[in-house]
N, C-alpha and C positions, 0 to 999 in steps of 0.2 A: 661608587661612593668611597669615602676615605675615613679611616680611623687613625687618630693620632694617639698612640699609646705612650703615656707619660709616666715615668717612674715617680713615686711619691718623694716629698722632700725629706731631708735628713732627719733621722731619729736618734735618740740617745743610744739605742742598740746598734745602729750603724757605726757610731763613734767607738763604742766599746767592743766592737767585733763580735757581737752575739748573733747566732742564728735564731732570730726571734720571729717565728712565723705564726704563732698562735693568736687567737682572737681574745680580746679586741685589739691587742697590740699597743705599742707606745705611741705617744704623740710626737710632735716635732720639736727639734732643737730651735734655738734662736736663728741659726743659719737656715734650718729647714723652713721656718716661717718666712724669712726673707726670700728664699727660693720660690716659695708658693706665691708670695706677693708680686714677684717679677713676672709670673706667667701671663697675666692679662696684657701687659705691654708687649711681651714677646709675641703674642698671638693677635696683636692689633691688626685689624683689617681682614682677619681670617673668619669666615663664617663658621659658627658653631651651632648646630641644630640641637644637640643634646650633650650632656655630660654624664658619664657613668663612672662609678667608683666601686672598689671592692668593699667587703664587709669589715675591713680593718680600718681603725680610726685614722691612721696616717694618710690614707687616700682621701677621705672626706675633708680633712684639714688642708690638704694640698689643693684640692679643687675649690675650696671655699672662696678665695678671692676672685677667681674666674667666674664662678657661679653668680656671685654678687654683682660683678660688673655686667654680666650678660642677662641677668634677671632669670636665671634658670635654676631649677631644683634638680640636683644630681640624683640619678637613679642608682640604687644600690644593687649590685649583682655580685654575690659571694663567689661566683665562678671566676672572677678576676683576681682572687686572692693569691698570695704568694704560694710557691711550691712548699708544701708542708715538710718540715725537716725531720719528722718522725722521732726516732731515738736520739737524733743529733740536736734536738731543740734546746736552745740557749747555750749551746757549746760555743766556746770562744777560742779554741785551739786551732792551729792551722791545718792539722791533719783532718779535723772534722770539716773545716771549710773546703779542703781539697776534695774530700769524699762527696760532699754535697754538690759542688760544682761539676766534678767529673761525672756524677750521675745525671744531672740535668742536661749536660751536653752529650752524654752517651745517647740519650733519647733523641737528640737532634740528628745524630748520625745513623739512626735506625734501630738502635738497641733499646726498643721501647719496653721489652720485658724486664729490663733491669729495674730493681726496686730500691727506692730510697730506704736506708735502714729504718725499719719500723714505720715506713710511710708508703706513699703511693708508688706505682710503677709508671712508666711513660705513657702507656695506653690510657690509664686513668687520668693523668694530668692533661694530656693533649685533648682528650675527649671533652673535658669540662671547659678548657680554655677555648676550644673550637666553638662550643655551644655559646660561650659568653660573647665571642666575636660575632657569631651569627645573629644573636639577639641585638647587639649594638648596631649592626648593619641595618636593622629594621627601624632604627630610631631617627634616621635622617641621612642626608648625603654627606654631612661633615660632622663627625662625632669625636669628642675627646674622651678617652677612657684612662683613668688614673689607676695604675696597677703597680707591679712590683718588679724589681730588677731581674731576679732569676727567671721568673715566669715570663716576662716579656722576651728576654734573650733566648730562652729555650724554645718557646713557641715560635718566635720569628725564625729562628734557625731551622726549625723542623718544617715549617709550613709556608714560608714566604719566599717566592721566587726572587732571585737576585741577592740573596743573603749568603755570604761566605761563612759557613759554620766555624771553620778553623780561625778565621779572623775575629769573629764575634767572641769566641771562647777566650781569646787573649787580649781583648779590648774591654776595659772597664766601661760601665754605663753609670754616669754620675747621677746623683739624686736630681730629679726633674730633667734628666736627659730624656730623649723621646725617639720613638720609631714610628714613622708615618707609613701606612700601608693602604693599598687601594684594591678594591674588588677587581678580580681578573677572571671572569667566567665563574667557575665554582671554587676558585682559589683566591690567593692574595699575591700581590707583587709589591716589592719595596719601592717607596717613593723617596724617602730620606731617612738617614740614621744620624741623629744628633747625640753624640756621646757626652757633651758638656751640658750643664744646666741650661734650660731654655732662656734664662736671663743672662747667659754669657759665662765664660770661664771664670770671671771674677767671683762667681758664686759657688765655685767648686770647693770642696773641703780641702783644707791645707793638710790637716793631720786627721786621719781616720783609718780604722781597720775594718773596712766595709765588706762583709762576707758575701752578700748576695749581688753586689755590683762589681766585685773585683774580677781580675783576670784569673784564669785557671793556671795554677802553678805547674809548669811542665817539668820542673826539676825532678 
């Protein structure tokens, strides 16, 4: 079975560069709405047995057009929510962005005991995302799960065969970019990594300081 992990559409917090991971979270910008509206056509011809969203509003809004087209009711699974920023919540400075991203990618390289300042460690995050993926796998042979940039990138880097952690860390994942994975025994393997919006590069943000989808600053 396959799961297509889709990052939500653009939010005002993405544009403003805020580490906004709390519930219920912001809605979508006008661009984010267009990104969401483009998903049904991008997935035309693809079977979708179920749609799963996190507990944050932006994922439900992103899934809305696809759910309407397919006549499906999205399942809400809070375990698909973003990596909580802890004491970095709503920070907009680059030092905080760097700390956040360096932490989530440290988990991907095995340093799962490292803790987000005031937030979860890697063991806690990976356990809850593993559980979300396991539950999604029970919903059908082809599932779309709308989640979040740092969560998708960190989990895929840690758990999915065929993913290059170093490459993912320095490659942004645009809003409505997607990672497709397939069950491989007890684990997962990479099928495809789409860094641009599913509707095409024309829907990528021209100007935004997007903290959870950006590359790790190696400087």
